[in-house]
MISESE-639531 format. One record per residue (C-alpha): residue number from 1; x, y, z. Coordinates in Angstrom, 2 decimals. Example, Ala and Ser with C-alpha at 12.3 -4.5 7.8 and 13.67 -1.06 7.14 Angstrom:
BEGIN
+-----+---------+---------+---------+
: seq :      c1 :      c2 :      c3 :
+-----+---------+---------+---------+
:   1 :   12.30 :   -4.50 :    7.80 :
:   2 :   13.67 :   -1.06 :    7.14 :
+-----+---------+---------+---------+
// end
This chain:
BEGIN
+-----+---------+---------+---------+
: seq :      c1 :      c2 :      c3 :
+-----+---------+---------+---------+
:   1 :  -10.74 :   21.25 :    3.38 :
:   2 :  -12.91 :   20.30 :    6.42 :
:   3 :  -15.93 :   19.79 :    4.12 :
:   4 :  -14.08 :   17.50 :    1.81 :
:   5 :  -12.65 :   15.40 :    4.64 :
:   6 :  -15.88 :   15.29 :    6.76 :
:   7 :  -18.89 :   15.78 :    4.28 :
:   8 :  -21.57 :   14.71 :    6.71 :
:   9 :  -20.54 :   15.01 :   10.32 :
:  10 :  -23.85 :   13.80 :   11.69 :
:  11 :  -23.34 :   10.46 :    9.82 :
:  12 :  -19.81 :   10.15 :   11.20 :
:  13 :  -21.28 :   10.69 :   14.77 :
:  14 :  -24.00 :    8.11 :   14.18 :
:  15 :  -21.48 :    5.63 :   12.83 :
:  16 :  -19.14 :    6.12 :   15.83 :
:  17 :  -21.91 :    5.70 :   18.33 :
:  18 :  -23.01 :    2.45 :   16.58 :
:  19 :  -19.39 :    0.96 :   16.70 :
:  20 :  -19.16 :    1.89 :   20.40 :
:  21 :  -22.45 :    0.11 :   21.03 :
:  22 :  -21.28 :   -2.94 :   19.24 :
:  23 :  -17.95 :   -2.97 :   21.36 :
:  24 :  -19.96 :   -2.80 :   24.55 :
:  25 :  -22.11 :   -5.77 :   23.41 :
:  26 :  -19.09 :   -7.75 :   22.71 :
:  27 :  -17.47 :   -6.87 :   26.13 :
:  28 :  -14.57 :   -5.28 :   24.38 :
:  29 :  -13.45 :   -8.37 :   22.69 :
:  30 :  -12.44 :   -8.25 :   19.12 :
:  31 :  -13.52 :  -11.00 :   16.57 :
:  32 :  -10.58 :  -13.00 :   15.01 :
:  33 :  -10.97 :  -11.08 :   11.78 :
:  34 :  -10.50 :   -7.75 :   13.65 :
:  35 :   -7.47 :   -9.03 :   15.28 :
:  36 :   -5.84 :  -10.12 :   12.16 :
:  37 :   -6.68 :   -6.79 :   10.49 :
:  38 :   -5.00 :   -5.10 :   13.29 :
:  39 :   -1.79 :   -7.03 :   13.09 :
:  40 :   -1.34 :   -7.90 :    9.52 :
:  41 :   -1.25 :   -5.57 :    6.50 :
:  42 :   -2.95 :   -6.82 :    3.48 :
:  43 :   -4.07 :   -5.52 :    0.03 :
:  44 :   -6.70 :   -6.59 :   -2.41 :
:  45 :   -6.21 :   -5.85 :   -6.10 :
:  46 :   -8.52 :   -6.64 :   -9.14 :
:  47 :   -8.19 :   -6.52 :  -12.84 :
:  48 :   -9.88 :   -4.85 :  -15.74 :
:  49 :  -12.10 :   -6.71 :  -18.15 :
:  50 :  -10.48 :   -9.74 :  -19.58 :
:  51 :  -12.08 :  -11.33 :  -22.81 :
:  52 :  -11.96 :  -14.94 :  -21.60 :
:  53 :  -14.27 :  -17.29 :  -19.65 :
:  54 :  -14.08 :  -17.83 :  -15.82 :
:  55 :  -13.66 :  -21.55 :  -16.46 :
:  56 :  -10.20 :  -20.92 :  -18.39 :
:  57 :   -9.04 :  -18.24 :  -15.84 :
:  58 :   -9.82 :  -20.10 :  -12.62 :
:  59 :   -7.03 :  -22.65 :  -13.21 :
:  60 :   -4.56 :  -19.92 :  -13.27 :
:  61 :   -6.12 :  -18.29 :  -10.17 :
:  62 :   -5.72 :  -21.52 :   -8.26 :
:  63 :   -2.19 :  -22.00 :   -9.51 :
:  64 :   -0.86 :  -18.91 :   -7.60 :
:  65 :   -2.66 :  -19.14 :   -4.18 :
:  66 :   -0.18 :  -19.70 :   -1.30 :
:  67 :    2.94 :  -18.74 :   -3.11 :
:  68 :    4.90 :  -15.70 :   -2.78 :
:  69 :    4.53 :  -13.01 :   -5.20 :
:  70 :    7.85 :  -13.68 :   -6.86 :
:  71 :    7.06 :  -17.22 :   -7.28 :
:  72 :    3.55 :  -16.61 :   -8.78 :
:  73 :    4.94 :  -14.11 :  -11.16 :
:  74 :    7.60 :  -16.77 :  -12.24 :
:  75 :    4.76 :  -19.31 :  -12.57 :
:  76 :    2.82 :  -16.84 :  -14.74 :
:  77 :    5.79 :  -15.99 :  -16.64 :
:  78 :    6.29 :  -19.60 :  -17.96 :
:  79 :    2.75 :  -20.55 :  -18.43 :
:  80 :    1.52 :  -21.35 :  -21.92 :
:  81 :   -1.92 :  -19.99 :  -21.34 :
:  82 :   -2.75 :  -16.74 :  -23.02 :
:  83 :   -4.23 :  -15.14 :  -20.08 :
:  84 :   -1.26 :  -15.86 :  -17.74 :
:  85 :    0.27 :  -12.53 :  -19.15 :
:  86 :   -2.76 :  -10.63 :  -17.72 :
:  87 :   -2.44 :  -12.47 :  -14.37 :
:  88 :    1.22 :  -11.70 :  -14.29 :
:  89 :    0.61 :   -8.03 :  -15.06 :
:  90 :   -1.99 :   -7.85 :  -12.24 :
:  91 :    0.43 :   -9.48 :   -9.85 :
:  92 :    2.95 :   -6.82 :  -10.58 :
:  93 :    0.41 :   -3.96 :  -10.16 :
:  94 :   -0.66 :   -5.53 :   -6.85 :
:  95 :    2.96 :   -5.88 :   -5.69 :
:  96 :    3.82 :   -2.28 :   -6.65 :
:  97 :    0.81 :   -0.92 :   -5.07 :
:  98 :    1.31 :   -2.78 :   -1.71 :
:  99 :    4.84 :   -1.58 :   -1.63 :
: 100 :    3.97 :    2.03 :   -2.48 :
: 101 :    0.62 :    2.65 :   -0.60 :
: 102 :    0.80 :    0.15 :    2.33 :
: 103 :    4.63 :   -0.10 :    2.88 :
: 104 :    4.49 :   -3.86 :    2.69 :
: 105 :    7.46 :   -6.03 :    1.56 :
: 106 :   10.08 :   -3.63 :    2.40 :
: 107 :   11.96 :   -5.90 :    4.85 :
: 108 :   13.57 :   -5.10 :    8.26 :
: 109 :   14.37 :   -1.59 :    9.07 :
: 110 :   17.78 :   -0.32 :   10.43 :
: 111 :   19.35 :   -3.70 :    9.72 :
: 112 :   17.51 :   -5.48 :   12.55 :
: 113 :   16.96 :   -9.13 :   12.11 :
: 114 :   13.40 :  -10.44 :   12.43 :
: 115 :   12.88 :  -13.83 :   14.31 :
: 116 :   11.68 :  -16.78 :   12.19 :
: 117 :    8.07 :  -17.96 :   12.65 :
: 118 :    6.34 :  -21.22 :   11.88 :
: 119 :    2.90 :  -20.62 :   10.29 :
: 120 :    0.01 :  -22.91 :    9.21 :
: 121 :   -1.23 :  -22.25 :    5.78 :
: 122 :   -4.96 :  -22.52 :    4.69 :
: 123 :   -4.32 :  -26.10 :    3.39 :
: 124 :   -2.94 :  -27.21 :    6.58 :
: 125 :    0.87 :  -27.16 :    5.96 :
: 126 :    3.43 :  -25.77 :    8.32 :
: 127 :    5.85 :  -23.38 :    6.75 :
: 128 :    8.92 :  -21.75 :    8.24 :
: 129 :    9.03 :  -18.08 :    7.49 :
: 130 :   12.53 :  -16.48 :    7.66 :
: 131 :   11.34 :  -13.11 :    6.40 :
: 132 :    7.81 :  -11.96 :    7.76 :
: 133 :    7.76 :   -8.90 :    5.47 :
: 134 :    7.73 :  -11.19 :    2.37 :
: 135 :    4.45 :  -10.75 :    0.24 :
: 136 :    2.35 :  -13.78 :   -0.59 :
: 137 :   -0.83 :  -14.33 :   -2.47 :
: 138 :   -3.43 :  -15.13 :    0.25 :
: 139 :   -6.39 :  -15.51 :   -1.93 :
: 140 :   -7.12 :  -15.23 :   -5.63 :
: 141 :  -10.49 :  -15.59 :   -7.22 :
: 142 :  -12.30 :  -14.95 :  -10.57 :
: 143 :  -15.84 :  -13.72 :  -11.20 :
: 144 :  -17.96 :  -13.24 :  -14.29 :
: 145 :  -18.20 :  -10.02 :  -16.30 :
: 146 :  -20.68 :   -8.65 :  -18.87 :
: 147 :  -21.44 :  -10.39 :  -22.16 :
: 148 :  -18.99 :   -9.12 :  -24.69 :
: 149 :  -21.03 :  -10.05 :  -27.68 :
: 150 :  -23.49 :  -12.61 :  -29.26 :
: 151 :  -23.56 :  -14.52 :  -32.42 :
: 152 :  -26.13 :  -16.70 :  -34.06 :
: 153 :  -25.25 :  -20.53 :  -34.43 :
: 154 :  -27.51 :  -22.28 :  -37.02 :
: 155 :  -28.87 :  -25.73 :  -36.51 :
: 156 :  -30.84 :  -28.15 :  -38.67 :
: 157 :  -34.48 :  -27.78 :  -39.60 :
: 158 :  -34.26 :  -23.93 :  -39.47 :
: 159 :  -33.54 :  -23.73 :  -35.84 :
: 160 :  -30.89 :  -21.49 :  -34.36 :
: 161 :  -29.30 :  -20.53 :  -30.94 :
: 162 :  -27.38 :  -17.52 :  -29.59 :
: 163 :  -23.72 :  -18.04 :  -28.54 :
: 164 :  -22.47 :  -15.64 :  -25.99 :
: 165 :  -18.95 :  -14.48 :  -25.64 :
: 166 :  -17.98 :  -14.21 :  -21.97 :
: 167 :  -15.67 :  -11.95 :  -20.14 :
: 168 :  -14.30 :  -11.49 :  -16.65 :
: 169 :  -14.38 :   -8.12 :  -15.19 :
: 170 :  -13.19 :   -6.04 :  -12.12 :
: 171 :  -15.53 :   -5.21 :   -9.21 :
: 172 :  -17.49 :   -1.99 :   -8.93 :
: 173 :  -19.58 :   -1.42 :   -5.98 :
: 174 :  -22.68 :   -0.88 :   -7.95 :
: 175 :  -22.26 :   -4.00 :   -9.97 :
: 176 :  -22.19 :   -7.64 :   -8.92 :
: 177 :  -19.43 :   -9.07 :  -10.96 :
: 178 :  -15.67 :   -8.90 :  -10.77 :
: 179 :  -12.51 :  -10.07 :  -12.58 :
: 180 :   -9.24 :  -11.53 :  -11.26 :
: 181 :   -8.88 :  -10.57 :   -7.70 :
: 182 :   -5.65 :  -10.98 :   -5.91 :
: 183 :   -5.33 :  -10.54 :   -2.14 :
: 184 :   -1.87 :  -10.03 :   -0.94 :
: 185 :   -0.66 :  -10.30 :    2.65 :
: 186 :    2.62 :  -10.30 :    4.50 :
: 187 :    3.45 :  -13.44 :    6.59 :
+-----+---------+---------+---------+
// end
């Protein structure tokens, strides 16, 4: 079990030494992103291959940013777009994974009341939050995937061109493209 948990102990020691040196250089101060990561819980979820172009999917992606997960699911439920079902499914998967793996969105424990907070959203609006454990979509973005197929389009004078059928795809560390990414956070 020890080998499975720590396959290369020398690498871990070098990594820890590097992090200590970074802390000393920064005089023990944490960056703003590190402070946020310590205080807030978040989850990033991505989709499988979707047979559509990024231009069509990006509008749905922009539509759900800044909304609570329940509002975003409702938006996708009543959307006329074909890919809205896929985005809705991905939102549900992300919500369930956030609750099961990170314990996000479970509400106050032992019946205690949480104080109301006023926060500023990315677009500059002030929002009063009564339940800080409520999940919301912090970011959502779409990236290109591999080409699905190609077909020949014939033109005049014996000329032709190739029409590529696009996709969007999930991110893998070895590849440079992704799909619908949904970043959830708790207020």
